[in-house]
C-alpha positions as CSV (number, residue, x, y, z in Angstrom):
1,M,-66.3,28.2,-67.2
2,P,-62.7,27.3,-67.5
3,E,-62.7,25.6,-64.0
4,L,-65.2,23.3,-65.0
5,T,-63.4,22.4,-68.2
6,A,-61.3,19.8,-66.9
7,A,-64.0,17.9,-65.0
8,P,-65.4,15.7,-67.8
9,A,-61.8,14.4,-68.4
10,R,-61.7,13.3,-64.7
11,A,-65.2,12.1,-64.2
12,A,-64.3,8.5,-64.9
13,G,-61.7,8.3,-62.3
14,G,-63.8,10.2,-59.7
15,P,-63.1,13.5,-58.1
16,A,-59.3,14.5,-58.2
17,R,-57.5,15.2,-55.1
18,Q,-56.6,18.5,-54.4
19,P,-53.0,19.5,-53.5
20,A,-52.0,19.7,-50.0
21,Q,-50.6,23.2,-50.9
22,L,-53.8,24.5,-51.8
23,Y,-55.2,23.8,-48.4
24,A,-52.1,25.3,-46.8
25,V,-52.8,28.3,-48.7
26,A,-56.3,28.7,-47.3
27,A,-55.4,27.7,-43.9
28,V,-52.6,30.0,-43.4
29,S,-54.3,33.0,-44.9
30,A,-57.5,32.2,-42.8
31,L,-55.3,33.1,-39.9
32,G,-56.3,36.4,-40.7
33,G,-60.0,35.4,-39.6
34,L,-58.7,34.3,-36.3
35,L,-57.1,37.5,-35.4
36,F,-60.0,39.1,-36.8
37,G,-62.3,37.0,-34.5
38,Y,-60.0,37.4,-31.4
39,D,-59.6,41.1,-31.6
40,T,-63.1,41.8,-32.2
41,G,-64.6,39.2,-29.5
42,I,-61.8,39.9,-26.7
43,I,-63.5,43.3,-25.8
44,S,-66.4,41.1,-24.5
45,G,-64.7,39.8,-21.6
46,A,-62.2,42.5,-21.1
47,L,-65.2,45.1,-20.9
48,L,-66.2,43.8,-17.4
49,H,-62.8,44.8,-16.1
50,L,-62.1,48.0,-18.5
51,R,-65.3,49.7,-17.3
52,D,-64.4,49.4,-13.6
53,D,-60.7,50.1,-13.9
54,L,-61.1,53.1,-16.4
55,A,-64.6,54.2,-14.8
56,L,-66.3,53.8,-18.3
57,S,-70.0,54.8,-18.7
58,S,-72.4,53.0,-21.2
59,R,-71.4,55.7,-23.9
60,G,-67.6,55.1,-23.0
61,Q,-68.0,51.5,-23.4
62,E,-69.7,51.7,-26.6
63,I,-66.7,54.0,-27.9
64,V,-64.1,51.6,-26.9
65,V,-66.1,48.6,-28.5
66,S,-66.8,50.6,-31.6
67,V,-63.5,52.4,-32.4
68,I,-62.0,49.2,-33.7
69,L,-64.9,49.2,-36.3
70,V,-64.1,52.7,-37.3
71,G,-60.6,51.5,-38.0
72,A,-61.9,48.5,-40.0
73,M,-63.9,50.7,-42.3
74,A,-60.6,52.8,-43.2
75,G,-58.7,49.4,-43.4
76,A,-61.2,47.9,-45.7
77,L,-61.2,51.1,-47.9
78,C,-57.4,51.2,-48.0
79,S,-56.7,47.5,-48.6
80,G,-58.9,47.2,-51.7
81,R,-56.9,49.7,-53.3
82,L,-53.6,48.5,-52.4
83,A,-54.5,45.1,-53.5
84,V,-55.2,46.4,-57.0
85,R,-51.6,48.0,-57.1
86,Y,-49.5,45.3,-54.9
87,G,-51.5,42.3,-54.9
88,R,-53.5,40.2,-52.4
89,R,-50.8,38.4,-50.8
90,R,-48.7,41.4,-50.0
91,V,-51.5,43.3,-48.4
92,V,-52.4,40.4,-46.4
93,L,-48.8,40.1,-45.1
94,W,-48.8,43.9,-44.2
95,V,-52.1,43.3,-42.4
96,A,-50.5,40.8,-40.1
97,L,-47.8,43.3,-39.1
98,V,-50.5,45.8,-38.2
99,F,-52.3,43.4,-36.2
100,A,-49.1,42.8,-34.2
101,V,-48.7,46.6,-33.6
102,G,-52.3,47.1,-32.7
103,A,-52.1,44.3,-30.0
104,L,-48.9,45.5,-28.5
105,G,-50.3,49.1,-28.3
106,S,-53.5,47.8,-26.7
107,A,-51.8,45.8,-24.0
108,A,-49.4,48.5,-23.0
109,A,-52.0,51.4,-23.1
110,P,-51.7,53.6,-20.1
111,G,-55.1,55.1,-20.5
112,V,-58.2,55.4,-22.4
113,G,-56.9,57.7,-25.0
114,T,-54.1,55.3,-25.9
115,L,-56.4,52.3,-25.7
116,I,-58.8,53.9,-28.2
117,A,-55.9,54.8,-30.6
118,A,-54.5,51.2,-30.4
119,R,-57.7,49.7,-31.0
120,F,-58.1,51.9,-34.0
121,V,-55.1,50.6,-35.5
122,L,-56.3,46.9,-34.7
123,G,-59.3,48.0,-36.5
124,L,-57.0,48.8,-39.7
125,A,-55.9,45.2,-39.7
126,V,-59.4,43.8,-39.0
127,G,-60.7,45.6,-42.1
128,G,-57.7,44.6,-44.1
129,A,-58.0,41.0,-43.3
130,S,-61.9,40.8,-43.6
131,N,-61.6,42.5,-47.1
132,M,-58.5,40.7,-48.6
133,V,-58.4,37.2,-47.1
134,P,-61.7,36.0,-48.8
135,V,-60.7,37.5,-52.0
136,Y,-57.2,35.9,-51.8
137,I,-58.8,32.5,-51.0
138,A,-61.5,33.0,-53.8
139,E,-58.9,33.6,-56.4
140,V,-56.6,30.6,-55.7
141,A,-59.5,28.1,-55.3
142,P,-61.0,25.9,-57.8
143,A,-64.7,26.1,-58.0
144,A,-65.7,22.7,-56.7
145,I,-64.2,23.4,-53.2
146,R,-64.2,27.3,-53.3
147,G,-67.1,27.4,-50.8
148,R,-65.5,25.3,-48.2
149,L,-62.3,27.0,-48.5
150,M,-63.8,30.5,-48.2
151,V,-65.9,29.5,-45.1
152,L,-62.8,28.4,-43.5
153,F,-62.1,32.0,-43.1
154,Q,-65.5,32.6,-41.2
155,L,-64.7,29.4,-39.0
156,M,-61.4,30.8,-38.1
157,V,-63.4,34.0,-37.0
158,A,-65.5,31.9,-34.9
159,I,-62.7,30.1,-33.6
160,G,-60.8,33.4,-32.6
161,Q,-63.9,34.7,-31.0
162,L,-64.1,31.2,-29.1
163,I,-60.5,31.7,-27.9
164,S,-61.2,35.3,-26.9
165,Y,-64.1,34.1,-24.7
166,L,-61.9,31.5,-23.1
167,C,-59.2,34.1,-22.4
168,G,-61.9,36.5,-21.0
169,W,-63.0,33.7,-18.6
170,L,-59.6,32.2,-17.5
171,L,-58.0,35.7,-17.2
172,A,-61.0,37.4,-15.4
173,D,-58.9,37.5,-12.1
174,H,-55.8,39.6,-11.7
175,G,-57.1,42.4,-13.9
176,G,-55.9,40.4,-17.1
177,W,-57.3,42.6,-19.7
178,R,-53.8,43.6,-20.8
179,L,-52.7,40.1,-21.4
180,M,-56.0,39.3,-23.2
181,F,-55.0,42.0,-25.9
182,G,-51.3,41.0,-25.9
183,L,-51.9,37.5,-26.7
184,A,-53.0,38.2,-30.3
185,V,-49.4,39.0,-31.0
186,I,-48.8,35.2,-31.5
187,P,-51.1,34.5,-34.5
188,A,-50.1,37.8,-36.0
189,A,-46.5,36.6,-36.1
190,V,-47.5,33.2,-37.6
191,L,-49.7,34.7,-40.1
192,A,-46.7,37.0,-41.2
193,A,-44.3,34.2,-41.4
194,G,-46.6,32.0,-43.5
195,M,-47.8,34.8,-45.9
196,V,-43.9,35.5,-46.8
197,K,-44.0,31.8,-48.6
198,L,-47.5,31.8,-50.0
199,P,-48.0,32.6,-54.0
200,E,-49.9,35.6,-55.3
201,S,-53.2,35.3,-56.7
202,P,-53.1,33.6,-60.1
203,R,-55.8,36.0,-61.2
204,W,-54.1,39.2,-60.2
205,L,-51.1,38.0,-62.0
206,V,-53.0,37.4,-65.2
207,E,-54.6,40.8,-64.9
208,H,-50.9,42.3,-64.6
209,G,-49.7,40.6,-67.5
210,R,-47.7,38.0,-65.5
211,T,-49.3,34.9,-67.3
212,D,-46.1,32.5,-66.9
213,A,-46.1,33.3,-63.2
214,A,-50.0,32.7,-62.9
215,R,-49.4,29.3,-64.8
216,A,-46.6,28.3,-62.5
217,V,-49.2,29.1,-59.3
218,L,-51.9,27.3,-60.8
219,Q,-49.7,24.1,-61.7
220,R,-48.9,24.0,-57.9
221,L,-52.5,24.6,-56.7
222,R,-54.4,22.3,-59.1
223,P,-54.5,18.5,-59.2
224,A,-52.0,16.8,-61.7
225,G,-53.2,16.8,-65.2
226,T,-55.6,19.8,-64.9
227,D,-55.6,22.0,-68.1
228,V,-54.4,25.2,-66.1
229,G,-54.0,26.7,-69.8
230,A,-57.9,26.7,-70.1
231,E,-58.4,28.3,-66.7
232,I,-56.0,31.1,-67.6
233,A,-57.5,31.5,-71.1
234,G,-60.8,31.9,-69.2
235,I,-59.4,34.6,-66.8
236,Q,-57.8,36.5,-69.7
237,D,-61.1,36.5,-71.7
238,V,-62.8,37.9,-68.8
239,S,-60.2,40.4,-67.9
240,A,-59.6,41.6,-71.4
241,S,-63.5,42.5,-71.8
242,A,-63.6,44.1,-68.1
243,P,-63.1,47.9,-67.5
244,R,-60.2,48.9,-65.5
245,A,-60.8,49.4,-61.8
246,D,-62.1,52.9,-61.1
247,R,-64.9,54.6,-59.5
248,R,-66.7,55.1,-62.8
249,A,-66.4,51.3,-63.3
250,L,-68.4,50.7,-59.9
251,L,-71.3,52.8,-61.4
252,R,-71.9,50.8,-64.6
253,P,-75.5,49.5,-65.0
254,W,-74.5,45.9,-65.6
255,L,-72.5,45.7,-62.3
256,R,-75.4,47.0,-60.1
257,P,-77.1,43.6,-59.5
258,A,-74.0,42.2,-57.9
259,L,-73.1,45.5,-55.9
260,V,-76.8,45.3,-54.5
261,V,-76.5,41.6,-53.4
262,A,-72.9,42.1,-52.0
263,L,-74.1,45.4,-50.0
264,G,-77.3,44.0,-48.8
265,V,-75.9,40.7,-47.5
266,A,-73.1,42.6,-45.8
267,A,-75.7,45.1,-44.2
268,F,-78.0,42.2,-43.0
269,S,-75.1,40.3,-41.5
270,Q,-75.0,42.8,-39.0
271,L,-78.6,44.2,-38.8
272,T,-79.8,40.8,-37.7
273,G,-77.9,41.4,-34.4
274,I,-75.0,39.1,-34.3
275,N,-72.5,41.5,-33.0
276,A,-75.0,42.9,-30.3
277,V,-74.7,39.5,-28.6
278,V,-71.1,39.0,-29.4
279,Y,-69.8,42.2,-28.1
280,Y,-72.2,42.8,-25.1
281,A,-73.7,39.3,-23.8
282,P,-71.7,39.1,-20.8
283,T,-72.4,42.7,-20.1
284,I,-76.2,42.4,-20.8
285,L,-76.6,39.3,-18.8
286,S,-74.5,40.8,-15.7
287,D,-76.8,43.6,-15.7
288,A,-79.5,41.6,-16.0
289,G,-78.7,39.8,-12.6
290,F,-77.0,36.6,-13.9
291,G,-73.7,37.5,-12.2
292,D,-70.1,38.0,-13.9
293,S,-69.2,34.4,-13.5
294,V,-72.2,33.2,-15.2
295,A,-72.2,36.0,-17.7
296,L,-68.7,35.0,-18.8
297,V,-69.5,31.1,-19.0
298,T,-72.4,31.9,-21.0
299,G,-70.0,34.0,-23.4
300,V,-68.0,30.7,-23.7
301,G,-71.0,28.8,-24.7
302,I,-71.7,31.7,-27.3
303,G,-68.1,31.0,-28.7
304,V,-68.6,27.3,-28.9
305,M,-71.8,27.9,-30.7
306,L,-69.8,30.2,-33.1
307,V,-67.5,27.4,-33.8
308,V,-70.2,24.8,-34.5
309,A,-72.2,27.3,-37.0
310,G,-68.8,27.8,-38.6
311,V,-68.4,24.1,-39.2
312,S,-72.1,23.6,-40.2
313,G,-71.9,26.6,-42.5
314,A,-68.8,25.3,-44.2
315,I,-70.7,22.2,-45.1
316,A,-74.1,23.8,-45.7
317,V,-72.8,26.2,-48.4
318,D,-71.4,23.7,-50.6
319,A,-73.9,20.8,-49.6
320,I,-77.1,22.7,-50.3
321,G,-76.0,26.1,-51.8
322,R,-75.2,29.8,-50.4
323,R,-78.9,31.1,-51.0
324,R,-80.7,27.9,-49.6
325,T,-78.4,28.1,-46.8
326,M,-79.7,31.7,-45.9
327,L,-83.5,30.8,-46.7
328,V,-83.3,27.6,-44.4
329,F,-81.4,29.0,-41.4
330,V,-82.0,32.9,-41.2
331,P,-85.8,32.4,-40.4
332,L,-84.7,30.2,-37.5
333,S,-82.4,32.8,-36.6
334,G,-85.2,35.4,-36.4
335,L,-87.4,33.0,-34.4
336,A,-84.6,32.4,-31.7
337,M,-84.2,36.2,-31.4
338,A,-87.8,36.5,-30.9
339,V,-88.0,34.1,-28.3
340,L,-85.1,35.7,-26.6
341,G,-86.8,39.1,-26.4
342,A,-90.0,37.4,-25.1
343,A,-88.1,35.6,-22.3
344,F,-86.8,39.1,-21.2
345,L,-90.5,39.9,-20.7
346,A,-91.2,37.1,-18.2
347,G,-90.2,37.5,-14.3
348,D,-87.0,36.4,-13.2
349,S,-86.9,32.7,-12.3
350,P,-84.7,29.7,-13.1
351,A,-87.0,28.5,-16.2
352,Q,-86.8,32.1,-17.5
353,R,-83.0,32.3,-17.2
354,W,-82.6,28.7,-19.1
355,V,-84.9,30.1,-21.9
356,V,-82.7,33.3,-22.2
357,I,-79.6,30.9,-22.3
358,L,-81.0,28.5,-24.8
359,S,-82.5,31.0,-26.9
360,L,-79.4,32.9,-27.3
361,F,-77.4,29.9,-28.0
362,A,-79.9,28.9,-30.8
363,Y,-79.9,32.3,-32.3
364,I,-75.8,32.4,-32.5
365,L,-76.1,28.9,-33.9
366,F,-78.8,29.6,-36.9
367,N,-77.4,33.2,-37.6
368,G,-73.9,31.7,-37.9
369,I,-74.8,29.1,-40.4
370,G,-77.5,31.2,-42.1
371,I,-75.8,34.5,-43.0
372,Q,-72.4,34.7,-41.2
373,S,-71.0,31.8,-43.3
374,V,-72.1,33.4,-46.5
375,V,-71.3,37.1,-46.0
376,W,-67.6,36.7,-46.6
377,L,-68.1,34.3,-49.4
378,I,-70.6,36.0,-51.6
379,A,-68.9,39.3,-52.4
380,P,-65.5,37.9,-53.8
381,E,-67.6,35.4,-55.7
382,I,-70.2,37.6,-57.6
383,L,-68.1,40.8,-57.9
384,P,-66.1,40.9,-61.4
385,L,-62.4,40.5,-61.6
386,A,-61.7,44.0,-62.6
387,V,-63.3,45.7,-59.8
388,R,-63.1,42.9,-57.2
389,G,-60.6,44.7,-55.0
390,P,-62.4,48.1,-54.6
391,A,-66.0,46.5,-54.9
392,A,-65.3,44.0,-52.2
393,S,-64.0,47.1,-50.2
394,L,-67.3,48.6,-50.5
395,A,-69.0,45.4,-49.3
396,T,-66.5,45.3,-46.3
397,L,-67.2,48.6,-45.5
398,S,-70.7,47.8,-45.4
399,V,-70.3,45.2,-43.0
400,W,-68.0,47.5,-40.8
401,G,-70.4,50.3,-41.1
402,F,-73.6,48.7,-40.0
403,D,-71.4,46.6,-37.4
404,L,-70.3,50.2,-36.1
405,L,-74.0,51.3,-35.9
406,I,-75.0,48.2,-33.9
407,A,-72.1,48.6,-31.6
408,V,-72.7,52.4,-30.7
409,T,-76.6,51.8,-30.3
410,A,-76.9,48.5,-28.7
411,L,-76.5,49.4,-25.1
412,S,-78.3,52.9,-25.7
413,A,-81.0,51.1,-27.1
414,I,-81.5,48.8,-24.4
415,N,-81.5,51.7,-22.0
416,A,-84.2,53.4,-24.2
417,I,-86.5,50.6,-25.1
418,G,-85.4,47.7,-23.1
419,R,-83.8,44.4,-23.8
420,S,-87.0,42.8,-25.4
421,G,-87.7,45.7,-27.3
422,T,-84.1,45.8,-28.9
423,F,-84.2,42.1,-29.5
424,F,-87.6,42.3,-31.2
425,V,-86.1,45.0,-33.5
426,Y,-83.3,42.4,-34.6
427,A,-86.0,39.7,-35.0
428,A,-87.6,41.8,-37.5
429,M,-84.4,42.6,-39.4
430,N,-83.9,38.8,-39.7
431,A,-87.5,38.6,-41.4
432,L,-86.5,41.3,-43.7
433,C,-83.2,39.6,-44.5
434,V,-85.1,36.4,-45.8
435,L,-87.2,38.5,-48.0
436,F,-84.1,40.3,-49.6
437,V,-82.4,36.9,-50.2
438,A,-85.6,35.5,-51.6
439,L,-85.9,38.4,-54.2
440,K,-82.1,39.2,-55.1
441,V,-79.6,36.7,-54.1
442,P,-78.5,34.1,-56.8
443,E,-77.0,30.8,-56.3
444,T,-73.3,30.6,-56.9
445,R,-72.7,27.1,-55.7
446,G,-70.2,25.1,-58.1
447,R,-70.0,28.1,-60.5
448,S,-66.5,29.4,-61.8
449,L,-65.9,33.0,-60.9
450,E,-65.8,33.7,-64.8
451,D,-69.0,31.9,-65.2
452,I,-70.7,34.0,-62.6
453,E,-69.3,37.2,-64.2
454,K,-70.8,36.2,-67.6
455,A,-74.0,35.7,-65.9
456,L,-73.9,38.9,-64.7
457,R,-73.0,40.7,-68.1
458,A,-75.6,39.0,-69.8
459,P,-79.0,40.5,-70.6
460,G,-81.9,39.8,-68.1
461,T,-81.8,39.2,-64.5
462,F,-78.5,38.2,-62.8
463,R,-80.3,35.7,-60.6
464,R,-82.0,34.1,-63.3
465,N,-79.3,34.1,-65.8
466,L,-77.1,32.1,-63.1
467,A,-79.6,29.7,-62.3
468,A,-80.3,28.9,-66.2
469,R,-76.7,28.0,-66.3
470,N,-76.9,25.3,-63.6
């Protein structure tokens, strides 16, 4: 409870203003989210040209799309282990450099094999960013605004995807897919330059015995007058009682409820179908007779919806809570997906096309608020300090593993059971997600990381323990 300790002393004067540097730390590090969004989203527009220039079949398209996800799985695993040893900040800096190398390699690729290799390298960076940036932000942010700062990462992912759709539309002529890939070098350079000047996670510093350095960091990142000594004492208390980060620690029974939640939310964030739409919407719409131009413009609309969802999700997770956000918006996401599937059963007409586009936009909005705004937030919050690096890697690996499953099966599923059948399956996954959240996911809004860990360690049900502390 250290992050709540200072609250009573400030209550009479109202909420304390957070230092500008705290927001700068979150904003610069969240550039990793922009790169993540851009490099995963740009393939949507580029694919329309790649499949013609490189004569790619449906299976070939799935490989080019999905190889970045294979790299992301490897990057997620490696980054967690590296972060335990070298620190969160240094790993994010390395990730920025790998982003730049992968972007340049993709832009200069002379053939399919080289392009696949370059996108695998990009995947290493995407996996590292998606794993470490949320952990880094969670460990520097105070409990009161941790949710909105961490959802900034997801918002930057959405902005990156919107930029990728805009680039796909604007560069559609002239075979511009190389420039589409190469533009990612710019934010990668900004991220690398920014991370050089940012502080290390105070929790990592405490865990490695560098208490004075942690105190100096917290004094810069907390309002004047905050008792940072109490926060450090709370971190030390939890760290001293925790097992060291190894494989056996991940198997401890008391940790299992947090792992189930983290891995389950990660899996459903993909099984509910979001990236089937993000990766393949222009291709699906073009093949359905909408035309390449309409398909690309619709892709831009999807990017806009992702940004709107990111902003709305950032507000919702702190205003109504993580759990309630999912319980309110994921059912609406499933309903919109079911309407989309039903629309493809109707005959081609102007009305049918409007239903397809509007239900597609509604799905992106509700799914983006309901689960995409939570998925990168929940794992760093509920996973204990001593195993946060490797355990968060497992959650991130789950995201990318199920993302890969969607990427390599979406077009094949459409060929096998049709667009409607595929979208009905995703709608059913949304319904299962709601059931999982209702039964397993606790509410973490406003709780310090140490308070959450104490609830996890206490006898009884994790969700009920945490609810009792509110």
